[in-house]
N, C-alpha and C positions, 0 to 999 in steps of 0.2 A: 415864677411866684404861686401858680396855682398850683405847682408841684407841692411846695415848702407846706403852704395849707393845710393840701389834705394831709399832709403827713405831722400836721400838728393838731389836728383834729381826733386825727389815729391814735397819737400817743396820747392825747386827755383820753378815751374813749378807754386804751386799755388802761393806762392809771385806775380809771374808775372800777373799771372790773377787777382788775386784781384790788382795789381797795375793797370791793366787796366780796369778794372771796375769801380774803386773809382776817377781816376784820368783822363785819356786819354778821353775817353768818353765820359764823361761832360764836360769837353773842346771842344770835336769835334760839341758837342751839340750844344755849346750854340747860335751857328748862329740861329738855329733854333729855340731855346727857345727865343731871343730877337725877332726875327721876328712874335713870336706868333705862334708856330708852328700849332696851329686851328682855327687864322684867315683864313678866307674866302675872295676872292679879285676874282670879276667878272670882266673880260675881253672882252668887248664887240666886235661885229666883224669891222672893218677895213671898215669904210665911205671912198667912192668913187674910189674904187682900183679895179681892174679885181678877181674876184673869184679867180683864183689861187694866186695872190700872195696876199690879204688881207687872206686869210687860210695860210700861209706860215709867214707872219710877225705877225698874229696872234698867229701861235705856237711854233715861238722863243717867243716872252713873256709871252707865260704857261710856257714854260720850263726853261726860267729863274727866273720867279716866287715860282715855286715847288721845283726849286735847293735848291731855301732860305727858305724852309719850308713851305709855305705858299699852301694852298687849294684854287685852283684855280676851282671857276666856268664859264665854257661857256655858256649852256645850255638857259643863261637870251637875248632874243632878245633886239638888239639897239630899244632905245626909241625916239621918238619924242623932249618930251619937257624936259628939266633939270630935272623940279619939281616932277620929275615920282624917281630920285633917292635915295631920300629920305624915300620913300612908299617901295620902292622894297627892300633897304639894311632893314628895319625892316621887309621883310614879310620872307627873306632868309636871313637875317642874315648874311649883308655881313657889311665885316668895310669897305672896299674901290671896287670904280669903275675906270677901266683905260678902256680910252676911245680914240682912235687915227683915224684920218683922213692924208690920203694920196692928195698931191697934184702934180701929173703929169704934169712934164713939159715935152720940148723936149729933153735937156739932160739931167737933173736932175730929181729926187724926192724928198720930202721934207714927212717926216713922223711927227704929230705932235701929243706929245701925255699928254691926262691930267687925273691926279688922282684925282678921287673925293670923299670927306671922305663921309662913311656910315651914320654916327652921324649926322653928320650938314648937310649934302649936298651941303657945297660947295665945291671951287678945291682948292685944297691941295698943289697942284702943277702942271706945265709945263714944256715939254722936247723937242724939235724939232732936230730930224738927218736928214741933206740932202748930197745928191750922186747921182752918175750915182747908175741908176735900178740894177744892176747887185753887188753895192759893200751895198747899204743899210743893208741887213739883219746882214751882219759881221756887221755893226758899231751902228747896234740898239744891239748886243746882246752883245759887246763889252761896248756900254753904259749906258745902260737901267738901272743896281744898281747903276752906280754911280752918276747917276743923278735924279733918282729917289724912291733910294731903302730909301734914311733919310726919304725923305716924307710919304712911304709908312709905318714906322716903327711909324711912327705920326698918321695913319691913326685910327679909334677905330671904332667900332659896335655900332649902336644904341641901347640905352636901352631897354630891351624889356620891356611893362610898364603892368605890369600884375593887370589886373582889380579885385580886391577881387569879391568871389563868391558871390552871389545875394543871398539873405535871404528866405529861404523856405517860399513861399505864401499859403495860403489858400483860392482854389476856391471854390467858389457852384455856380454849377449847376443846373438852374432849370429846 
């Protein structure tokens, strides 16, 4: 009798484990798969901001992106011209760049973000958030994905141009 009860409990546990593995985990992982769990996004330093504020805002953007399954690259320094984004995306296999600029007024700050596509080097989306300095980070975290998430999902990494290997050459040295 005891052996039958242990088998029944074990079978229920096994059934529950199979249910979790086959149904629940894929549902929870759908957003990461949709976002391209291996998609790489570069978050550029926030320009025109004091160093501590820039680091804080950049860290919040990185946290939101990682929370949605993106691999975030912060090691790429900011660039001077927009024409460099395409080459950087190709070199680092990036699907998008997030570029931010902070406009600091007397009572309000405005953070403007642009999302650049890695495949074409063009602007995919733009969003600005404005508010008092102490609330800007909270408003950024709350609205970033809602406003720029669909744009980031459209971003694609550039195709890797494969150069075929050169044919062997015969060189004669005299």
